[in-house]
N, C-alpha and C positions, 0 to 999 in steps of 0.2 A: 502203826497198826494199818494205815492206808496202803503202804508198801506191801504188807502181808496179804492185804485184801487183793491188791492188784496182781500179785503173783499168782495167788490162788484162781482168780478169776482167768488169768491168762493160761494157766495149766488146764483148766476146765475146757477153755475155748480151744486149746491145742489138740486135747484128747478127742473132742467132739470132731474137730476138723479130721484129724489122722484117721479116726475109726469110721466116721459116717461118711464125709464129703469126698475124701481122697479115693476111697475105691470107685466112685463114680466118675472120676476125671481121669481114667486111665487112658493110655494112648498106646496101642499094641501091647498092652499088657504090663506097660512101664508105668509107674505111680511116683510121685513126688513124695518126698520123706519131709514132711512139714515139721516134724519134731526135731529133726537133725538140723534144719536150716534155721529153726529157731534158737536152738543152742548155739549155732556158728554166730548168727547176728547179734545174739545177747551177749556172747563171750567177746565179740569185736567191740561191744558197746561198753560193756561194764567191766571187763576184765576176766582174769582166771579164776578167782575164787567164785564169781557169779557163775562162770561157765562150768565150773566142777559141781555146784549144787543144782543148777537148773538140770545139767546132764544126769545127775545121780536122780532127781525126782522124775524126769520124763524116762530115763532108762528103766527104773524101777516100775512105773506105770505101764510101759509098754512090754516089759518083762512079765509083768502078771497077765498080760494079754496073750502072751506067747511064753508059758513057763518053762518050757525047754531051754528058752534062752535067756533066762532071768539074769544071772550073773554076768554073761557076756554083754548083754545090751546095757547094764549098769556100767561095767568097766568101759566098754567103747566109746559110750555117749560122754561119760565123765572125762574120759582121757581125750577126746575130741574137744570138749569144752574147755579143758586145761591147755591143751596146745595151741589153740586158737586165741586164748587169752594171752598165751606168752607172745604170740605174733602181735597182738595188740600192743603189748608192753613194748616190744622192739621195733616193729617197722610199720606200725599201723598209719594207713593213710586214708582220709575221709572221702574215699572215691567210690563212686558205684562200680567202677571197673575193677577196683582191688577187692571189694567186697563180693562181688560176682565171682572173680576167679578164686578167692579164698573159698567161698563156698563150693566152687565146682571141685577144687581140688580136694577138700576135707572130706565131702561126700563121697567121692571117688574112692578114696582111701578107706573110709568108713565101709562102704559097700563092698570092698575088696575083703577086707578084714571079717566082716560079717558072713560073707559068703564062704570065707575059709573055714570058720569055726562051726559053721553049720555041718560041713561035711568035707573034710580035705581031700579025700579021694575023689570026690564029685567035683571038687575045685580043679584037682590037678588034671583029671580026665578031659575036662571040658573048658581049658582055661581061656581059649579065645571066645566062646560064648559067655563066659563068666565075665571077662574083661568088657565086651561089648555091652552086655547088660549093666553092668555098673557104670559104665560110661554114659549110657543114655539116660540112666536114673540121675546121676550127678548133673547132667544138663539140664534135664527136666526140673529137678529139684532147685539149681541155682537160678532158673528162669523164673520159676514160681516165687521163690524168695525175693527176687529183685522186683518183681511186680507188687508183691505185698509190702516191701520196704518202701516202694514208691507212692503205694496208696497210703501208708502211714505218714509219710513225709508230707505228702499233699492233701491230707485229709480235709484241711480247711477250704481248699480250692475246689475240691471235689464235691464237698458239703455244699458249696455256695453254687454250684452248677446244678445241683439237683434242687 
């Protein structure tokens, strides 16, 4: 019961962050994808089963927020959770660098796939712009994810400082 409550609380917190806080921290129109980096870090910590279910839950939630992408969001987020979980099973290293570059690469692939399914003709016509925006979102998301992960790991030291 305690785990279910913590998952529900985490889901609510991520939804609030993604919908309310993230639009206010854009840099040149680029925003971090808090939900995706959460799925990536969760799958690295818990494995592919947890990655699929957390990806499904967050994909369904954000798909309802953008109904035209409901199925694609569920599919892509669950697939990212599954693939990152497989990386954990095979070559996981408990290193901040590994987690950063895994988050960077997975977010870049997710952004490319999402932009392609939104409009293949727009994607192909503006491929350099799409690659640039996807890379900037991936860098920003991975950086925010690492700051968040650092805050979680060092929460007791931060609490003692305050």
